[in-house]
C-alpha positions in Angstrom: 62.2 100.0 154.9 61.1 100.7 151.4 63.3 99.5 148.4 62.3 102.7 146.5 65.0 105.3 146.1 63.6 108.4 147.8 66.8 110.3 148.2 69.3 110.6 145.3 73.0 111.5 145.6 75.5 112.5 142.9 78.7 114.5 142.7 79.2 117.2 140.1 82.5 119.1 140.1 83.1 118.9 143.8 79.4 119.5 144.7 77.5 116.6 146.2 73.9 117.0 145.2 71.2 115.4 147.5 67.7 115.3 146.0 64.5 114.5 147.9 62.5 112.5 145.4 59.0 111.5 146.4 56.5 113.3 144.1 54.3 115.1 144.0 55.4 117.1 147.1 58.6 115.3 148.3 57.0 114.7 151.7 59.2 112.7 154.1 58.4 109.5 155.8 60.6 107.4 158.1 61.9 105.6 155.0 62.9 108.9 153.4 64.6 110.1 156.5 66.5 106.9 156.8 67.8 107.3 153.3 68.6 111.0 153.9 70.5 110.0 157.0 72.5 107.5 155.1 73.2 109.8 152.2 74.4 112.6 154.6 77.0 110.2 156.0 78.0 109.2 152.5 78.5 112.8 151.5 80.3 113.6 154.7 82.8 110.8 154.1 83.1 111.4 150.3 86.4 113.2 149.5 85.1 114.1 146.1 82.3 116.2 147.7 83.5 119.6 149.0 80.2 121.3 149.3 76.7 119.7 149.7 73.6 121.0 147.9 70.2 119.7 149.1 67.2 120.2 146.8 63.8 118.7 145.8 62.8 116.9 142.7 60.7 118.8 140.2 59.7 122.4 139.9 56.8 122.7 142.4 58.1 121.5 145.8 61.4 121.5 147.7 59.4 119.6 150.3 56.0 120.0 151.9 57.3 118.4 155.1 56.2 115.2 156.9 53.8 112.9 155.1 50.4 113.6 156.8 48.9 110.4 155.7 51.7 108.5 157.3 51.4 110.4 160.5 47.6 109.7 160.7 48.2 106.0 160.5 50.9 105.4 163.1 51.0 105.3 166.9 52.0 108.2 169.1 55.1 106.2 170.1 56.1 105.8 166.4 55.5 109.6 165.9 57.9 110.3 168.8 60.6 108.1 167.5 60.0 109.4 164.0 60.6 113.0 165.2 63.6 111.9 167.3 65.3 110.2 164.3 64.5 113.3 162.1 66.2 115.5 164.7 69.2 113.2 164.7 69.4 113.2 160.9 69.2 117.0 160.6 71.7 117.5 163.4 74.1 115.2 161.5 73.6 117.5 158.4 74.2 120.6 160.5 77.3 119.3 162.1 78.9 117.9 158.9 82.2 119.8 158.3 81.2 120.7 154.8 79.2 123.7 153.7 75.6 122.8 153.0 73.3 124.8 150.8 69.5 124.3 150.5 68.4 125.0 147.0 64.7 125.8 147.3 63.2 124.9 143.9 59.5 125.3 145.0 57.2 125.3 148.0 59.2 124.9 151.3 56.8 124.5 154.1 56.5 122.8 157.5 59.1 120.1 157.8 60.5 121.0 154.4 61.5 124.4 155.8 62.9 122.6 158.9 65.2 120.5 156.6 66.3 123.7 154.8 67.0 125.5 158.1 69.4 122.7 159.0 71.5 123.8 156.1 74.1 126.6 156.4 72.7 128.7 153.4 69.4 128.8 151.6 68.9 130.1 148.0 65.6 130.1 146.3 64.0 130.6 142.9 62.0 133.8 142.6 58.3 133.2 141.8 55.1 132.1 143.5 56.4 129.5 145.8 55.5 129.7 149.5 57.6 129.2 152.7 56.6 128.9 156.3 55.8 126.8 159.3 52.0 126.2 159.4 52.0 123.3 161.8 49.8 125.2 164.3 46.9 124.7 161.8 47.2 121.0 162.4 47.2 121.5 166.2 50.9 120.7 166.5 54.2 122.5 166.6 57.2 122.4 164.1 58.7 119.3 165.7 61.8 118.8 163.6 63.9 121.6 165.0 61.7 124.3 163.6 61.0 126.2 166.9 64.7 126.3 167.7 66.3 127.0 164.3 63.7 129.6 163.4 64.3 131.5 166.6 68.0 131.4 166.0 67.5 132.8 162.4 65.0 135.6 163.1 64.9 136.1 166.8 62.5 134.8 169.4 59.6 137.2 169.1 59.4 137.1 165.3 59.8 133.3 165.3 56.9 132.9 167.7 54.7 135.2 165.6 55.5 133.3 162.4 54.7 130.0 164.0 51.6 130.9 166.0 50.0 132.6 163.0 51.1 129.7 160.7 51.3 132.0 157.8 53.1 131.2 154.6 54.8 133.8 152.4 57.0 134.3 149.4 60.8 133.8 149.2 61.3 137.6 148.8 59.9 138.1 152.3 61.8 135.1 153.6 65.0 136.9 152.3 64.0 140.1 154.1 63.5 138.1 157.3 66.9 136.4 157.0 65.4 132.9 156.4 66.7 132.9 152.8 70.1 134.2 151.9 69.5 134.8 148.2 66.6 134.8 145.7 67.5 134.0 142.1 65.6 135.1 139.0 65.5 132.3 136.5 63.7 131.7 133.2 63.3 128.0 133.8 64.0 125.3 136.4 67.1 124.2 134.5 68.3 127.8 134.5 67.7 128.1 138.2 69.6 124.8 139.0 72.5 125.9 136.7 72.7 129.2 138.7 72.5 127.3 142.0 75.3 125.0 141.0 77.4 128.0 140.0 76.7 129.5 143.4 77.8 126.3 145.1 80.9 125.8 143.0 82.3 129.2 144.2 83.1 127.5 147.5 85.0 124.6 146.0 88.7 124.3 144.9 90.5 125.9 143.3 88.4 129.0 144.1 88.2 128.5 147.8 90.0 126.4 150.4 87.2 124.0 150.8 88.5 122.7 154.2 88.5 126.2 155.5 85.0 126.8 154.3 83.8 123.6 156.0 85.6 124.4 159.3 84.2 128.0 159.3 80.8 126.4 159.1 81.7 123.9 161.9 83.0 126.7 164.2 79.8 128.7 163.8 77.3 125.9 163.9 78.9 124.1 166.9 80.4 127.2 168.6 77.2 129.2 168.7 75.7 126.6 171.0 78.6 126.7 173.5 79.6 129.1 176.3 81.8 131.8 174.8 85.1 130.6 176.2 84.4 127.1 175.1 83.5 128.3 171.6 86.8 130.2 171.4 88.6 127.0 172.3 86.8 125.2 169.5 87.7 128.0 167.1 91.4 127.7 168.1 91.5 124.0 167.6 89.9 124.2 164.1 92.3 127.0 163.2 95.2 124.8 164.2 93.9 122.1 161.8 93.9 124.7 159.1 97.4 126.0 159.9 98.7 122.5 159.2 97.0 122.3 155.8 98.6 122.8 152.4 96.0 125.3 151.5 97.0 127.6 154.4 100.5 127.6 153.1 99.3 128.3 149.5 97.1 131.1 150.8 99.9 132.8 152.6 102.4 132.3 149.8 100.0 133.6 147.2 99.3 136.7 149.3 103.0 137.5 149.7 103.7 136.8 146.0 100.7 139.0 145.0 98.9 136.2 143.0 95.7 134.3 143.1 95.9 131.2 145.2 95.2 127.8 143.7 93.6 125.7 146.5 93.6 121.9 146.4 91.5 121.1 149.4 94.5 119.5 151.2 
């Protein structure tokens, strides 16, 4: 494992910010995925983090995906385990009971888009950046959950079309397709990140019951993969956890007293 810090983590006003940091394109290696895996667990266990933001360093790339130079130099067995670990890492991100938001600060292609699709929401900066899954042009498929998550986002037929053509396109079209939730106009990178943080903070206390936000996410992400009756069971169990929270009492009291609730995340 490399001693270089490839994934940074800091907490700002209840938002845990994870930054992929390997310029120029923030491509990921086994070392970066190992650090991302560790940071996801840190953010999951960190009580000061209520919402997780995942972004890339710089203004040009969120991530261009897996490091092609690295893939060209390793064995097929290493490639298989590399993909397996990447799958496990992104599954851990997807199942963490905190809302996760991918903040797309630049080009988001290949495995970069696969990372973003493992988040619950995706917001992007308007401009000339491209998004897509062009792996077919390398003779391979999107192997870090791309075939499965894209189909769940846009439907099977459209997902197949996007992946077999390998086309890349702008964030505005990605929004129309349902891949991106929101495209933000910003005068600068700093302005974009400020708006992105404001967007994330709306889901933290005292504005929202952060635990309820996280368990809504968990119910959808886990429940959507279960048979319907089982997913309803999961929903009831998560609801029972919330019924026992201080924030549920505060929400009910505030409603009856006709005032704005002040949530604490407890």
